[in-house]
C-alpha positions in Angstrom: 0.0 0.0 0.0 1.4 3.4 -1.0 2.1 6.1 1.6 -0.5 8.9 1.5 1.2 12.2 0.9 0.7 15.2 3.2 -2.4 17.3 2.6 -4.2 20.3 4.1 -6.9 18.3 6.0 -5.5 19.3 9.4 -5.1 22.9 8.4 -8.7 23.1 7.1 -10.0 21.5 10.3 -8.2 23.9 12.6 -8.9 26.9 10.3 -12.4 26.9 11.8 -11.0 28.6 14.9 -7.5 29.8 13.8 -6.7 32.1 10.9 -2.9 31.7 10.8 -1.8 28.1 11.2 1.9 27.4 11.0 3.5 24.0 10.5 6.7 23.6 12.6 9.4 20.9 12.3 13.2 20.6 13.0 16.2 19.0 11.5 19.6 18.2 13.0 18.5 16.9 16.4 20.7 13.8 16.4 23.8 15.3 14.7 27.2 15.5 16.4 28.0 18.9 15.0 26.2 22.0 13.7 23.0 23.6 14.9 19.5 22.3 15.3 17.3 24.2 12.8 13.5 24.6 12.9 11.3 25.8 10.1 7.9 27.4 10.4 5.5 27.8 7.4 2.1 29.4 7.1 -0.1 28.8 4.0 -3.6 30.2 3.2 -6.1 29.7 0.4 -5.4 26.0 0.6 -7.7 25.0 -2.3 -6.0 27.5 -4.7 -2.4 26.4 -4.0 -2.8 22.6 -3.4 -1.9 21.7 -7.0 1.4 23.5 -6.8 2.3 21.7 -3.5 1.5 18.1 -4.4 5.2 17.1 -4.5 5.8 18.2 -0.9 6.6 15.4 1.5 8.6 14.7 4.6 12.1 16.1 3.8 13.7 12.7 4.6 11.8 11.1 1.7 12.9 13.6 -0.9 16.2 13.8 -2.8 18.4 16.9 -2.4 17.3 18.2 -5.8 13.7 17.7 -5.0 14.1 19.6 -1.7 15.7 22.5 -3.4 12.9 22.7 -5.9 10.2 22.5 -3.2 12.0 25.0 -1.1 11.5 27.6 -3.9 7.9 26.7 -4.3 7.2 26.8 -0.6 8.8 30.3 -0.2 6.8 31.5 -3.3 3.4 30.2 -2.1 3.6 30.6 1.6 1.8 33.4 3.4 4.8 33.5 5.8 7.8 31.4 6.7 10.8 31.6 9.0 13.8 29.7 10.4 14.9 29.2 14.0 18.5 28.2 14.8 20.2 27.0 18.0 23.9 26.6 17.8 26.1 23.8 19.1 27.3 25.8 22.1 23.8 26.6 23.2 22.8 22.9 22.9 25.7 22.0 25.2 24.5 24.5 27.8 20.8 23.7 27.9 20.5 20.2 26.5 18.9 18.9 23.2 15.4 18.9 24.6 15.4 22.5 25.6 17.3 23.4 22.4 14.5 21.8 20.4 11.9 24.0 22.1 14.1 27.0 21.7 14.6 26.4 17.9 10.8 26.0 17.5 10.2 29.2 19.6 12.7 31.2 17.5 11.1 30.0 14.3 7.6 31.0 15.4 8.8 34.2 16.9 10.2 35.2 13.5 6.8 34.9 11.8 4.7 38.1 11.6 1.8 36.3 13.4 0.7 32.8 14.3 -2.5 31.8 16.0 -1.8 28.0 16.1 1.4 25.9 15.6 1.0 22.3 14.5 4.1 20.4 15.5 5.4 17.0 14.4 5.7 14.8 17.5 4.0 13.2 20.4 4.8 15.4 23.3 6.2 18.9 23.6 6.7 20.9 26.7 7.8 24.5 27.5 6.5 26.1 24.3 5.0 29.5 24.8 2.7 29.4 21.8 -0.7 27.8 21.2 0.1 24.4 19.6 -1.0 20.9 18.8 1.3 17.9 18.4 0.7 15.6 15.5 2.4 12.2 15.5 3.9 11.6 12.0 2.9 15.2 11.2 5.5 15.6 8.5 3.8 12.9 6.5 0.3 14.2 7.2 0.4 18.0 7.0 1.7 20.0 4.1 2.6 22.9 6.4 4.7 20.6 8.7 6.3 18.9 5.7 7.1 22.3 4.2 8.7 23.4 7.5 10.9 20.3 7.5 12.0 21.0 3.9 13.0 24.7 4.4 14.8 23.8 7.6 16.7 20.9 5.9 17.7 23.1 2.9 18.9 25.8 5.2 20.9 23.5 7.5 22.4 21.6 4.6 23.7 24.8 3.1 25.0 25.9 6.4 26.9 22.6 6.9 28.4 23.1 3.4 29.7 26.5 4.5 31.2 24.9 7.6 32.8 22.2 5.5 34.3 24.8 3.3 35.9 26.3 6.4 36.8 23.0 8.1 37.0 20.2 5.5 38.5 17.4 7.5 35.2 16.2 9.0 33.4 15.8 5.7 30.4 17.9 6.8 29.4 18.4 3.2 28.6 14.7 3.0 27.5 13.7 6.6 25.9 17.1 7.6 27.3 16.7 11.1 26.0 13.2 11.7 28.2 10.3 12.9 29.5 8.8 9.6 32.6 6.6 9.6 34.7 9.4 8.1 33.4 11.9 10.6 34.2 9.6 13.6 37.6 8.8 12.2 38.4 12.5 11.9 37.2 13.1 15.4 39.6 10.5 16.8 42.5 11.9 14.7 41.9 15.7 15.1 39.5 16.1 18.0 36.5 18.3 17.8 36.1 21.8 16.4 33.9 24.6 17.8 31.0 23.4 15.7 30.8 20.1 17.6 28.4 19.4 20.4 30.7 18.3 23.2 27.8 17.0 25.2 27.0 14.5 22.5 30.6 13.5 22.0 31.1 12.7 25.7 28.5 9.9 25.3 30.1 8.4 22.2 33.7 8.7 23.6 33.2 8.2 27.4 36.8 6.9 27.8 38.4 9.9 26.1 37.3 12.7 28.3 40.9 13.6 29.2 42.1 13.3 25.6 42.4 15.9 22.8 38.7 15.4 22.1 38.0 17.5 25.1 
């Protein structure tokens, strides 16, 4: 059975009480380096733009070229969109859970206005905005899927810039995740200032007194 693509059913349902509904999603939560990035996207006139957004899906299910194409379409057709970024150093200070909340908050705060945020996930605490969690939301809601796409495109471009500055970790390929080449480089060179030291301490518990730290 084929997987149903995201649609506007949730947005239309909630639009009975809310006029500016934003989908929110994040990328980079499990990476060893780089920021966590959240996207927030608001659409309106759902029936008029649906045909231009039929190729939108969870960013993880799209090829890089497809994400770039959809990123342009989303930004052209969205009523509003924004990005929220939490850097590696902040993640080390407050923890990944709080960093996730902060990234979502920054993304929504950067919108002109939002009456309801629909968020991919089961539970979410500490968010100051009106919200509803949707399990598997990035495969159900076009707004959430669109948020995942713009966040992914933004973060991938950022990791490419970091790679151009510090090439040895192969960030252009692994985007900060723990690939074999990335872990090998960490053992050889130690971390750079883009690494999340709190994450590395769990992977290399016996190396806390080495050059990794």
